[in-house]
N, C-alpha and C positions, 0 to 999 in steps of 0.2 A: 351402349354397353360394349365393352371389348369382348370379342368372340375368339376363342382359341379352339382350333380344330385338332382333335387327337386321332392319330392313326392307331387302331388297335390290332393291326396285323400281327400274326404270330411271331414271337421273338423280337418284337420291336417296341421301344418306348419312345419313339420319335414323336415330337410335338411340333405341329406346323403352326407358326405364329404369323400374324399379319405382316405385310411388308413394312420394313423399317422398325419392327419391334425389337429385333436383336436375337441373339442366340446364346446358348450355353454349350460349350464344347469341352471335350476331355483332352488334356494335353498328354503327350507321351512321357514316358519315364516314371520313376518312383518319386512322387511329389506329395508333400504334406497337404497341399491344396491343389489338386489336379484339374479342377473345373474352372474355366474362365467364362465370365459373362461379358459379352461384348456387343457392340452395335457397329454397323457399317456407316462410316462417315464420309466415304468417297471412294474413288477408284484411282489407281495409279496409271501411268502411261501405257502399261501393258494390259490394262483392263482388269487387274487383280484388285480385290476389295482392300480398302484401308480401314482398319478397325480402331474404334475407340474402346479401350478396356475399362469396364465398369469395376471389376475386381476379381479376385481369385478365391475359390471356396472349396471346402473339403468334400461336399457332395453336390450332385446335380440339383437336388431340391433347393439347397441353400443358394445356388447360383440363380435358379429360376425366381426365387423370392426376391433376390436383390435386383434382378432385371425388371420384375414387376414394379418394385418400389421406385426404381429409376424412371420407368416410363410414366408412373403416376405423378412423380414430382422430381424431374431431372436435377441433378446436382453437378457442380463443377468437378469433373473427374480428377483434375490436377490438385484441386484443393482437398479432395477427399483423401489424397495420398500424403497430405501434409503431416509431418511428424511433430511430436511435442517440441522437440528442439527447434525445428524450423518455425513453428508457431511462436515460440518464446522470442526468437531473434526478431521476428517481424513485430511482435508486441513491443519489444525493447526499442525498436525504431519508431513505431507509430504512436504508442500510448504512454510508455514509461516517461518520456520527457515532460509530460503534464503533471507528474507526481512530484512530491517533495523529495529533496535529496536523500534524506534519511529513509523514507519509505521505499524509494527506488533501490537503495543499497540493500535494504532488508530483503526485498523480493528477489534481488539478484543472488543474495546469499542462500535464500530458500531454494532457488532453482538447482543449486549444486546437490541438494539431497534427492533430486529426482533423476539421477543419472541412469538408473535402471530402465527408465521409460523414455530416454532421449530419442531412440530410433523407432519408437512405437508410433503407429499412425494415431493421430489424435482422436479420430472417430472410434478407435478401438479402446481408448482409455476410459474405463468406467470408474464408478465411485470406489469400488473395492481396491483398485490399483492406487488411487489417490490416498485412500485411507491407510494402506500398507506403508506408503512413504511417510505419512505422519507418524504412525505407530512405531516405525522402525528407525526413526531419525536419531534416536538416542539422546534427545534433548527435551527440555521441559516446555512450559506454556509458551514462552516467547517465540521459540523456533517453530513449534507446532502451529501456532497461530499464524506465523508468517507463511508457512507452506500452504495452509488452508486459504489464506488470503490470496496467495499466488494463483492457486487453481481457480479461485473465483474470478480473478482478472482474466486468466486465459480462457475460461469458459465463456465469459461475456464477449471477449474479442472473437472467439470462434463462432459464436452465435451471429455476431455482426457480419462475419465473412461467409455465413451459410455453410460452415464446415460441420457444425453439429446443430441439433434441433432442441437440445435440452441441456440444462446445467447440472451435471452430476455432483458438482462441488457443493450444491445446496444440501447434500446428504451427509457431508463430512462433520466430524467432531474432533475436538482437541481438548487438551487438559484445561480445566477452568482457571480463571484468573486467580492467582494466589492472593491471600490476604496481604495487604501492604505491611511492610516492616518499617516503613518510614516513620520517624519520630519528629513531630513538629517542635519548634523552639518554644520554650516556656516564656511567660511574661517576664520572669526574673532574668532569664538569659538575654532577652532583648534589652532589658534595662541596663544590663552590664555592658552591652555593646554601645548603648547611648552614652554611658559614662566614659568611654574611651573613644568617642567618635572622632576626635582630632588626631588619633594615631594613624600612621600610614596604612592605607588599604581598608580600614574599618568601614569607611564610607561605601565601599563596594559591597560589603556584606549587608549593610542597611538598604542599599539600593536593590539587592536581590530580594530582601524581605518585603519591600514595598512596591515591587513591580511584577514579581513572579517570573522573571526571565530565567531561561536555562543558562547554564554556564557558557555554552558555545554561543548563545545569542547575545549575552552580555559582553563577552570579550570581542565579539564581532562588531559591536556598536561603534559607529563613528560620530564625531561631533556634529557632522552634517545631518545626522539622523535626528538631532534634537531641535525641536522648535520651541525656543525659549518664550516667544510671544504667546503661542498657543498653549504652551505647557504640556507638550506631548513628546513621546519618543517613538520613532518608527523602527520596529525591529522584529525579529523572529524569522526562523528559517526551516523549522522541522516539517510542518504540514501545510497543506493548502490553506487551511483555516488560520494557521498561525503565522504564515509568511507575511512579512511587512505589515504587521498589525500595529494599530496605534494604542499605546499604553500611556495614560495620563501620568504626569509626574506628581506624586503625592506631595502635599505641602511640607511634610516632615523632611523630605529628601531634596527639595527644590534647591536649597543652598549648595548641597554637594554637587548636583548636576550642573548648576550654573557655574560653579568654580571650575569644574573639570572642563567645561566648554571654553571658558575664558583662558585656559592654559594654552589653547591654540594648537594642540596636537591633532593628528589625524583620527586617532582612536579615543574613545571616551575614557577607557581605562588602559592606557599603554604601559609598557614596562621598558624603561630606558629608551623611550622614543619610538618603540616598535610595538606591534601587536603582541599582547601577552599570550603565550601558549598555555593550553590547559594544564599541562604538567607543571609549568612554573606557578600557575595560580594555586594549584593544590598545595604547593609548599607554603605559599603565603597564607592560604586558608588554615593550614595546620597550626601555624604560629598564632593566629588570631583565636582559634578555638582553645588552644592551650592557655591563652591570656585570660579568657573568660571562664575557664574551667568547664568546658562543655565538649561533648562529642557528637558532632553532626556532619552529615555529608552536605555538599553544596546544594544538591537537589532537594534537600529537606527545607530549604528556604522557600521553594516553590510550593511545597505541600503546606508550609506554614501560612503563606500568603493566601492560598485558596481557602484554607480552614478559617482564617480570620475574616475573610470576606463573607463566607457563609455564615459564620457565627454573628456577624454584624447585621445580617439580614439583607445583603446585597441581592439585587435582581439576578436570577439565574442566567438570563441571557447576557447580561452585562459581564458576569463572571466568565462565561464562555468566550466572549469577545476579547476580554483583557488577557485571558490565559492562552488564547489561540486554540481553543477546543471547538470541535464541531458539535453543535447542539444535537442531542439525541431526538428531539422533537421536531418533526418536519415542519410543523406550523411555525415554530420559533425560527427555524433556519430560513424559511422563505418569506414570512410576512412581518417579522419583527425587525424594525430598524431603530438602532439606538444612536442618539447624537453624542458628540464628544462631551457635551456638558453632562449628559446622563452617566457617561462612563466616569467622569470626574467626580460626580456626586457619589457614585458607588464606591470608588476607591477611597474617598475621604471618610467613608464609614469606619475605616480602620483607624482606631485611635491608639495612642501610646499606652 
């Protein structure tokens, strides 16, 4: 057991510590934190001690507590001084590249809302600091969720580096997910699309409806991503679960996909020989919606696709794999493996 000898001589609060334990000294001047906890780590050429500073504290008692904690479980003093901004830059270098492009960009945007904490030592950032950032960001669910997600990433990284010993981000809250306002296509609207299937670009809408791709994912597709023999398309960019996923080509749209590949362009849905920009496609989309007398966003094709799979009784794990969603059930994520044929069987459950 560690023994501390206390000298109770009159007018003295001097505490004699064991050799190598360290000391708490009061610095000169008018300081907010005048007491420094430090340990001698060596001696210079003149024989003077070279100190390793543990930290600065408002009272001697706080310094002694920190010194006792350090002796009980030493930490890296330099890491202990790491600011939130420094931690984020290191995380951006070491961890962010493993995330999807969209997720990474979302977290980088969320970091801008943390500007008041940039220079704060990460060990001093508590849950109420994080919660204030969320509550005062001035935005809704999406931004609040991104900030909460960012603090979760930073906490886990700081734990890995032994900068902190607990995750305060576990205590954070954000606005609940709002009810979706997305409106799936009706059967009648889909029939109207089939009635004009040979008109320019209508095939792209039907491919959306039978694959569940996002607009950026579909426009990024190259002919080389299509395996005509196997009957699959490799695509997806947004998340780790969705990146480069295999989506079976539904028999209803196989002719469209085959024809597009045989055209020999680089992209599956090019515009004037080049990749079609999202803004250009929106103009095309508007014309087709007017043609069938419907009002839908492109993303509502994805909602329609999932809804139809679910209504047809498709296996939940197959739906997640085709959509590029991470399964909420750990057992399904780790232990369930689906073959391409099972995915094909699931997607063919969607009937006209």
